[in-house]
C-alpha positions as CSV (number, residue, x, y, z in Angstrom):
1,M,-9.0,-139.4,178.1
2,P,-11.3,-136.3,177.9
3,G,-15.0,-136.7,178.0
4,D,-17.0,-135.8,174.9
5,P,-17.4,-132.0,174.8
6,S,-20.6,-130.6,173.4
7,P,-20.8,-129.2,169.8
8,A,-21.3,-125.8,171.4
9,S,-18.0,-126.0,173.2
10,V,-16.2,-127.0,170.0
11,R,-17.9,-124.0,168.2
12,A,-16.8,-121.7,171.1
13,T,-13.2,-122.9,170.8
14,Y,-13.0,-122.1,167.1
15,D,-14.8,-118.8,167.6
16,R,-12.1,-117.9,170.1
17,I,-9.1,-118.8,167.9
18,A,-10.6,-118.1,164.5
19,D,-8.6,-114.9,163.6
20,H,-5.2,-116.3,164.6
21,F,-6.0,-119.7,163.2
22,S,-6.9,-118.2,159.8
23,K,-3.6,-116.3,159.7
24,T,-1.7,-119.6,159.9
25,R,-3.7,-121.4,157.2
26,E,-2.7,-119.7,154.0
27,Y,-2.3,-122.5,151.6
28,A,-4.3,-125.5,150.4
29,W,-3.2,-129.0,151.3
30,P,-1.4,-130.8,148.5
31,E,-3.8,-133.8,149.0
32,V,-6.8,-131.6,148.3
33,E,-5.1,-130.2,145.2
34,D,-4.4,-133.7,144.0
35,F,-8.0,-134.8,144.6
36,L,-9.4,-131.8,142.7
37,E,-7.0,-132.1,139.8
38,D,-8.9,-133.0,136.6
39,R,-12.2,-132.9,138.4
40,S,-15.0,-130.4,138.0
41,G,-18.8,-130.2,138.6
42,A,-21.8,-128.0,138.9
43,V,-21.8,-127.8,142.7
44,G,-18.9,-127.8,145.1
45,L,-19.1,-128.1,148.9
46,D,-16.4,-127.4,151.5
47,V,-17.5,-128.9,154.9
48,G,-15.5,-127.3,157.8
49,C,-14.3,-124.6,155.4
50,G,-12.3,-122.6,158.0
51,N,-10.9,-119.5,156.2
52,G,-12.0,-120.8,152.8
53,R,-8.6,-121.9,151.4
54,H,-10.1,-125.1,149.9
55,A,-13.4,-123.4,148.9
56,E,-11.2,-121.3,146.6
57,L,-10.1,-124.4,144.8
58,L,-13.6,-125.7,144.5
59,A,-14.8,-122.3,143.2
60,D,-12.3,-122.6,140.3
61,R,-13.7,-126.0,139.3
62,C,-17.4,-125.7,140.0
63,E,-20.2,-123.5,138.8
64,R,-21.4,-122.9,142.4
65,T,-19.6,-123.5,145.6
66,L,-20.7,-123.4,149.3
67,G,-18.4,-123.4,152.3
68,V,-19.9,-124.3,155.7
69,D,-18.4,-124.2,159.2
70,L,-19.7,-124.6,162.7
71,S,-17.9,-121.5,163.9
72,R,-19.4,-118.2,163.0
73,E,-16.1,-116.5,163.4
74,M,-14.4,-118.9,161.0
75,V,-17.1,-118.2,158.5
76,A,-16.3,-114.5,158.9
77,T,-12.6,-115.1,158.1
78,A,-13.7,-117.0,154.9
79,A,-15.9,-114.1,153.9
80,E,-13.1,-111.6,154.4
81,R,-10.6,-113.7,152.5
82,S,-13.0,-114.3,149.6
83,A,-13.7,-110.5,149.4
84,E,-10.0,-109.7,149.4
85,R,-9.1,-112.3,146.7
86,G,-12.2,-112.0,144.5
87,F,-13.4,-115.6,144.9
88,D,-17.1,-116.2,144.4
89,Y,-18.6,-118.8,146.8
90,A,-21.4,-118.8,149.3
91,L,-20.9,-119.3,153.0
92,A,-23.1,-120.6,155.8
93,Q,-22.7,-121.4,159.5
94,A,-23.7,-125.1,159.8
95,D,-23.0,-128.3,161.6
96,A,-21.3,-131.0,159.5
97,S,-23.9,-133.5,160.8
98,S,-26.8,-131.5,159.5
99,L,-25.9,-129.7,156.3
100,P,-28.1,-127.0,154.7
101,V,-27.9,-128.7,151.3
102,R,-30.5,-130.5,149.2
103,D,-30.2,-134.2,148.5
104,G,-28.0,-135.3,145.7
105,V,-26.6,-132.0,144.4
106,A,-22.9,-131.9,145.4
107,D,-20.5,-133.1,142.7
108,L,-17.3,-132.4,144.6
109,V,-17.0,-132.2,148.4
110,V,-14.0,-131.5,150.6
111,F,-14.3,-132.6,154.2
112,V,-10.8,-132.3,155.6
113,A,-9.4,-131.6,159.1
114,T,-13.0,-131.5,160.4
115,L,-14.3,-135.0,161.1
116,P,-11.9,-135.4,164.1
117,H,-13.4,-132.4,165.8
118,L,-16.9,-133.9,166.0
119,P,-17.2,-134.9,169.7
120,S,-18.8,-138.3,169.4
121,R,-18.8,-141.3,167.1
122,D,-22.6,-140.8,166.5
123,L,-22.0,-137.3,165.2
124,R,-19.0,-138.4,163.1
125,V,-20.9,-141.1,161.4
126,A,-23.9,-138.8,161.0
127,S,-21.6,-136.3,159.2
128,L,-20.5,-139.1,156.8
129,D,-24.2,-140.0,156.2
130,E,-24.8,-136.3,155.4
131,L,-22.1,-136.5,152.7
132,A,-23.8,-139.6,151.3
133,R,-27.1,-137.7,151.3
134,V,-25.8,-134.6,149.5
135,L,-23.5,-136.2,147.0
136,S,-24.8,-136.4,143.4
137,D,-24.8,-139.5,141.2
138,G,-21.1,-139.8,140.3
139,G,-20.1,-137.3,143.0
140,R,-16.9,-137.7,145.0
141,A,-15.8,-136.4,148.4
142,L,-12.4,-136.3,150.0
143,V,-12.5,-137.1,153.8
144,S,-9.5,-136.7,156.0
145,A,-8.8,-137.4,159.7
146,W,-5.7,-137.1,161.9
147,S,-4.3,-140.6,162.4
148,T,-2.4,-142.7,164.9
149,E,0.1,-143.1,162.1
150,H,1.3,-139.5,162.8
151,D,4.8,-139.4,164.4
152,R,3.5,-137.4,167.4
153,F,1.2,-140.3,168.6
154,D,2.4,-143.5,170.1
155,R,-0.9,-145.3,170.0
156,A,-2.2,-148.2,167.9
157,E,-6.0,-147.6,168.4
158,G,-8.1,-144.5,168.0
159,F,-8.6,-142.2,171.0
160,D,-9.9,-138.9,172.1
161,T,-7.6,-136.1,173.2
162,T,-7.1,-132.4,173.3
163,V,-4.4,-130.4,171.5
164,E,-3.5,-126.9,172.6
165,W,-3.7,-123.9,170.3
166,T,-1.5,-121.1,171.6
167,L,-2.8,-117.6,170.9
168,P,-0.5,-114.5,170.7
169,G,0.3,-113.5,174.2
170,G,0.6,-117.1,175.3
171,E,-3.0,-118.2,176.1
172,A,-3.5,-121.9,175.4
173,V,-6.9,-123.1,174.2
174,D,-7.7,-126.8,174.2
175,R,-9.2,-128.2,171.0
176,F,-11.0,-131.6,171.0
177,Y,-9.7,-134.3,168.6
178,H,-10.6,-137.8,167.9
179,I,-7.5,-139.4,166.6
180,Y,-8.4,-142.2,164.2
181,D,-6.5,-145.4,163.5
182,P,-6.8,-146.4,159.9
183,D,-9.0,-149.5,160.5
184,E,-11.4,-147.4,162.5
185,F,-11.5,-144.7,159.8
186,R,-12.5,-147.3,157.2
187,A,-15.0,-148.8,159.7
188,D,-16.8,-145.5,160.3
189,V,-17.0,-144.8,156.5
190,G,-18.4,-148.3,156.2
191,A,-21.0,-147.7,158.9
192,S,-22.3,-144.7,156.9
193,G,-24.0,-144.4,153.5
194,L,-20.6,-144.0,151.8
195,S,-18.2,-146.4,150.2
196,L,-14.4,-145.9,149.9
197,V,-13.1,-145.5,146.4
198,E,-9.5,-144.8,147.4
199,F,-7.7,-144.8,150.7
200,E,-4.2,-143.7,151.8
201,V,-2.3,-142.5,154.8
202,S,-0.3,-139.3,154.0
203,S,1.4,-136.8,156.3
204,G,0.0,-138.6,159.3
205,N,-3.6,-138.3,158.1
206,C,-6.1,-140.9,156.8
207,Y,-7.5,-139.8,153.4
208,G,-10.5,-141.4,151.8
209,V,-12.0,-140.6,148.4
210,V,-15.7,-141.7,148.8
211,R,-18.9,-141.9,146.9
212,A,-22.5,-142.4,148.0
213,E,-23.5,-146.0,148.3
214,G,-26.2,-147.0,145.9
215,K,-25.7,-144.0,143.6
216,R,-24.3,-144.2,140.1
217,S,-20.5,-144.7,140.2
């Protein structure tokens, strides 16, 4: 099992693969589309926005939208995509465990395919606490994590691993993942300032719709 990498090494990995990664991530996930259907708000937030494909959906449903990503190069791909497609959302380079967002302002948050890249449990729970901090009264977030329920894994409990990304030309770049088991996912949400409203396993991922504990439901 790999040791915990530093956030700097995770950032460097995605800076390295950002351009190629963006080209393979054209479409929004159906689960994100389902979450956002019939929802709207004043402020939308996409944490780990990558190339902005989900920030685009938020921008259609919110008066203002911010996409944040740890990787400077991933933020650059999102800026390029938004300019090409005419979507209006702000972007910032930021760590999911320390968001540049005021308390209680985000009505809709998408936090998908990002939590497993945080290289320690403390950082993962801290990122969930950050969601609780920034969510508004009545706000909702969708959180996802790659799960042991996926066909490619033959494990019952959560574990750390690396998954190769192959660049054009054949160079393989290791990406850190923490693979969650469903009970562990629910436990980490429960250890934060969030509470689960809905939970499912879909396409090998854990999905939780969450709200901030203690705020108006």
